[in-house]
C-alpha positions as CSV (number, residue, x, y, z in Angstrom):
1,X,-10.1,8.8,19.5
2,X,-8.9,6.0,21.7
3,X,-7.5,4.1,18.7
4,X,-5.9,7.3,17.4
5,X,-4.3,7.5,20.8
6,X,-3.1,4.0,20.4
7,X,-1.5,5.0,17.0
8,X,0.3,7.7,18.8
9,X,1.5,5.3,21.5
10,X,2.8,2.8,19.0
11,X,4.5,5.6,17.0
12,X,6.2,6.7,20.3
13,X,7.3,3.2,20.9
14,X,8.7,2.8,17.4
15,X,10.4,6.2,17.7
16,X,12.1,5.1,21.0
17,X,13.2,1.8,19.4
18,X,14.4,3.7,16.3
19,X,16.5,6.0,18.5
20,X,18.0,3.0,20.2
21,X,18.8,1.4,16.8
22,X,20.2,4.6,15.4
23,X,22.5,5.0,18.4
24,X,23.6,1.3,18.2
25,X,24.5,1.8,14.5
26,X,26.5,4.8,15.4
27,X,28.4,2.7,17.9
28,X,29.0,0.0,15.2
29,X,30.3,2.6,12.8
30,X,32.7,3.9,15.4
31,X,33.9,0.4,16.4
32,X,32.4,-2.8,15.1
33,X,33.5,-4.7,18.1
34,X,31.8,-2.3,20.6
35,X,28.4,-4.0,20.1
36,X,27.8,-7.7,20.9
37,X,26.0,-9.6,18.2
38,X,23.2,-10.5,20.7
39,X,22.5,-6.8,21.4
40,X,22.4,-5.9,17.7
41,X,19.9,-8.8,17.1
42,X,17.8,-7.8,20.0
43,X,17.6,-4.2,18.8
44,X,16.6,-5.3,15.4
45,X,13.9,-7.6,16.8
46,X,12.5,-4.9,18.9
47,X,12.5,-2.4,16.0
48,X,10.6,-5.0,13.8
49,X,8.1,-5.6,16.7
50,X,7.4,-1.9,16.9
51,X,6.7,-1.9,13.2
52,X,4.2,-4.7,13.6
53,X,2.5,-2.9,16.5
54,X,2.2,0.2,14.4
55,X,0.7,-1.7,11.5
56,X,-1.9,-3.4,13.8
57,X,-2.9,-0.1,15.4
58,X,-3.1,1.6,12.1
59,X,-5.4,-1.1,10.5
60,X,-7.7,-1.1,13.5
61,X,-7.9,2.7,13.6
62,X,-8.5,3.0,9.9
63,X,-11.5,0.6,10.0
64,X,-13.1,2.4,13.0
65,X,-12.3,5.8,11.6
66,X,-13.9,5.1,8.3
67,X,-17.0,3.8,10.0
68,X,-17.2,7.0,12.1
69,X,-16.5,9.1,9.0
70,X,-19.4,7.5,7.1
71,X,-21.7,8.0,10.1
72,X,-20.6,11.7,10.3
73,X,-21.4,12.1,6.6
74,X,-24.9,10.5,7.1
75,X,-25.5,12.8,10.0
76,X,-24.4,15.8,8.0
77,X,-27.0,15.0,5.3
78,X,-29.7,15.2,7.9
79,X,-28.6,18.7,8.8
80,X,-28.2,19.8,5.2
81,X,-29.5,17.4,2.5
82,X,-28.5,19.6,-0.4
83,X,-24.9,20.7,-0.1
84,X,-22.8,17.6,-0.5
85,X,-20.5,17.2,-3.5
86,X,-20.1,13.4,-3.1
87,X,-22.6,10.6,-2.4
88,X,-22.6,8.8,0.9
89,X,-20.8,5.7,-0.4
90,X,-17.7,7.8,-1.2
91,X,-17.3,8.4,2.6
92,X,-16.1,4.7,2.5
93,X,-14.8,4.2,-1.0
94,X,-13.1,7.6,-1.1
95,X,-10.5,6.2,1.3
96,X,-10.0,2.9,-0.5
97,X,-9.8,3.9,-4.2
98,X,-6.2,4.9,-5.1
99,X,-5.4,8.4,-6.3
100,X,-8.9,9.8,-5.5
101,X,-8.2,9.0,-1.8
102,X,-5.9,12.0,-1.9
103,X,-8.9,14.5,-2.1
104,X,-12.3,12.9,-2.0
105,X,-12.3,12.3,1.8
106,X,-11.3,16.0,2.4
107,X,-14.1,17.2,0.2
108,X,-16.6,15.0,2.1
109,X,-15.2,16.2,5.4
110,X,-15.6,19.8,4.4
111,X,-19.2,19.3,3.4
112,X,-19.9,17.4,6.6
113,X,-18.1,20.2,8.6
114,X,-20.1,23.0,6.9
115,X,-23.4,21.1,7.4
116,X,-22.7,20.5,11.0
117,X,-21.2,23.9,12.0
118,X,-23.0,26.7,13.7
119,X,-22.7,30.2,12.5
120,X,-19.5,30.8,14.5
121,X,-17.8,27.5,13.6
122,X,-17.3,27.7,9.8
123,X,-13.5,27.9,9.8
124,X,-12.0,24.7,8.4
125,X,-8.4,25.5,9.4
126,X,-8.2,22.5,11.7
127,X,-9.5,20.2,9.0
128,X,-7.1,21.6,6.4
129,X,-4.1,21.3,8.7
130,X,-4.9,17.7,9.6
131,X,-5.5,16.8,5.9
132,X,-2.3,18.5,4.7
133,X,-0.2,16.9,7.3
134,X,-1.7,13.5,6.8
135,X,-1.0,13.7,3.0
136,X,2.6,14.8,3.6
137,X,3.1,12.1,6.2
138,X,1.6,9.5,3.8
139,X,4.1,10.4,1.0
140,X,7.0,10.8,3.4
141,X,6.3,7.5,5.1
142,X,6.3,5.6,1.8
143,X,9.5,7.1,0.7
144,X,11.2,6.5,4.1
145,X,9.9,2.9,4.2
146,X,11.2,2.2,0.7
147,X,14.6,3.7,1.6
148,X,14.8,1.5,4.8
149,X,13.9,-1.6,2.9
150,X,16.6,-1.0,0.3
151,X,19.3,0.1,2.7
152,X,22.3,-2.2,2.8
153,X,25.4,-0.7,4.4
154,X,25.4,0.6,8.0
155,X,25.5,4.2,6.8
156,X,22.5,3.7,4.6
157,X,20.6,1.9,7.3
158,X,21.4,4.7,9.8
159,X,20.1,7.3,7.3
160,X,17.0,5.3,6.6
161,X,16.2,4.8,10.3
162,X,16.5,8.6,10.7
163,X,14.0,9.1,7.8
164,X,11.6,6.6,9.4
165,X,11.8,8.3,12.7
166,X,11.0,11.7,11.1
167,X,8.0,10.0,9.5
168,X,6.9,8.7,12.9
169,X,7.1,12.2,14.4
170,X,5.0,13.5,11.5
171,X,2.5,10.7,12.1
172,X,2.2,11.6,15.8
173,X,1.3,15.3,14.9
174,X,-1.2,14.1,12.2
175,X,-2.8,11.8,14.7
176,X,-3.1,14.5,17.3
177,X,-4.8,16.8,14.7
178,X,-7.1,13.9,13.7
179,X,-8.2,13.5,17.3
180,X,-9.0,17.2,17.5
181,X,-10.9,17.0,14.2
182,X,-12.9,14.0,15.4
183,X,-13.8,15.7,18.7
184,X,-14.7,18.9,17.0
185,X,-16.9,17.5,14.3
186,X,-18.6,15.0,16.7
187,X,-19.3,17.9,19.2
188,X,-20.7,20.1,16.4
189,X,-23.0,17.4,15.3
190,X,-24.1,16.6,18.8
191,X,-24.8,20.3,19.5
192,X,-26.7,20.7,16.3
193,X,-28.8,17.6,17.0
194,X,-29.7,18.9,20.4
195,X,-30.9,22.2,19.0
196,X,-33.4,20.4,16.8
197,X,-34.8,21.4,13.4
198,X,-34.8,25.1,12.5
199,X,-38.3,26.4,11.7
């Protein structure tokens, strides 16, 4: 959860730098001489630095999240050994293998959620919202990043920066939902473990 918070912090930093760059490009479009070269270079450097920070936070979070996810899947098998559509190994490989990473982790998460839930906690709305938003953000981020990489003129760059900022806003909401998902599933598993085996 701490690393997901770090992802949110780096996204907010990138969003702030993106807003600064967006405004600077607007000033350049209005009057090229209104922005000193040094200011433009500094804004570009800070925007690049925010991207590096985001990447580092995302990699660290992905590694720890997948370890936690695998552990949650193993715990769920203790609570309910039968009702799991995917084997344990897919709790790791399901995130890595292209294309199937769009639905295998969700299936595993649902099985772990159902195995861990009490009688009053069966709703998977939180899980579904987190997953849907994460998939939308993943696709939107790739498109926005490609558009930014290909942008050449100031108008194109300004539009691309706006797209990247929208992606960062989506990522923040997805990360908040991920924190709620992690907290809820961990709490359900902890409570179920404390109750002990049902006779």
